[in-house]
Every structure is written in C-alpha cells, then in structure tokens.
N, C-alpha and C positions, 0 to 999 in steps of 0.2 A: 621535850622541847628542843633538844639539839637537832633532831631531824627536821622539825618545823623551821627553825632558824636557818638551817642549811638549805632547805628547799626554797625559802623566800629570798635567799641571798642572790639568786640568779635572776637577772632582768627578764629573761624569756619565761621563766616559770612564774614570775609575778604577772607578766602579761597574760599568760594562760589563765591564771586565777581571775584576773580582771575580766577576761572574756567569759569565763564560766559564771561569774557573778551576774552577768546579763541574762544568760539562759544556758540550759544544758546543751551539749553539742556532741555529735559523733566525732570520733578521732579525726576522720578525714576532713570534716568541716573545720575543725579547730586548726588543723595543719595548713589549710588553704590560706589562713590569715598571717602566716609567718614565712619569711624568706629563707627557710631552711627545709630540709627534706622531711618527709613523713616519718622516716626512721628516727631522725633527731628529735622531732616533736614527741614521738612515742617514748624516747628515753627520758625526756623531761617529765612527761606524764607519769612514768613509773616512779621517779623521785618524789613527785607530789603524792602519789598513792602510798608510797612507803611512809610519808609523813602524815598520812590519813587526811590530807587536804582535798583530795579528789576521790570520788566514788565512781566505780565503773559498773554499769549494768549491761549485760549482754542480751540484746533483743534480736534473735535470729542471727544474722550475720553482722549486725551493727553493734558496735561498742559505744554506748552512750555515756558520756562523762558528766558529772555534776560536782559542784563545789560543796565541800564540807568545811565551813569556816570555824567550826567549834574548836579545833586544835589551836587556832590563832589566839584564843582568849588567854591561855596560859602565857604565851609569849608577850601579849599585850600587857598583861598584869606585871610581868617582870620588867618590861621596858618602862611602864608607868611608875614603878617604884623608884627608878633612877632619874625620872624626869625632874624632880625637885632639885637635883644637884646641878643640872645644866641650866635650869631656870634661875636658880640663885646665882650661879656664875655669870650668866648673861646680865642679870640685874646689877651685879657688882661692877661689871665692865662698863655698863651704861653710866652708872654713878661716877666711876672714875673718869670716863671719857668726857662727860658733860659737866663735871664738877658739881653735880647736884648732891645735896645731902641725902643720906640713906632714908628711904621711906619705910614706914612701918609695914611689915609684911604680915599677912594673916598666917598663923601656924597651920600646917597641913596635917 
C-alpha cells in the first residue's frame, strides 16, 4: 500500500492514471498529453508500474500501457476506515457553528 499511496501522491501520476482509465495508450501517445519530456513521463510510468497500477505490454516496438486499478482497493479501504472520523468532526463543527442541537447519527 505504501507504493500505491506514494505513486498517487504526485499529480502527474494521477493524471496518467486518469488518462489510462479512458483507454490503453502507447508511452509516446501518453507523453504527448503532458508538458514534460518523454523521459520524465517514462519515469512517472515506472513509479506506477512499481506500484502495480500500470501494466506494460510490448507489441513489436510499441510499449502499450493499461490501467490496473486493483491495487487502489486496499488504499481505498484504508482511507474509508478513517472517513468516519472526519465526517463526525465536520458534523460537530457544523453543530457548533450553526448552534443546532446534535442530531442522531446512525452507527456505522
């Protein structure tokens, strides 16, 4: 999970994942959509491959990349576990700021 969280911490890598969520792409096609060099995009892709978020298939001279979203599920589950803490905190802040009485919350 550390590699996944590290990989998605970078906005360029998140943009690469968003692009690959639309369709598979060759590395050169992917790089054309970014204002950085092909070499820089390749470095970002390698980080995503290390986190197993991107698969590479070599077809002749083309390197075709595809999204592998499965590793995101563990990170999503971990984040979801802590969601109740910030949800409860925001509800308490709302109650304090508006002067409303606490409402009954359904247990999770």
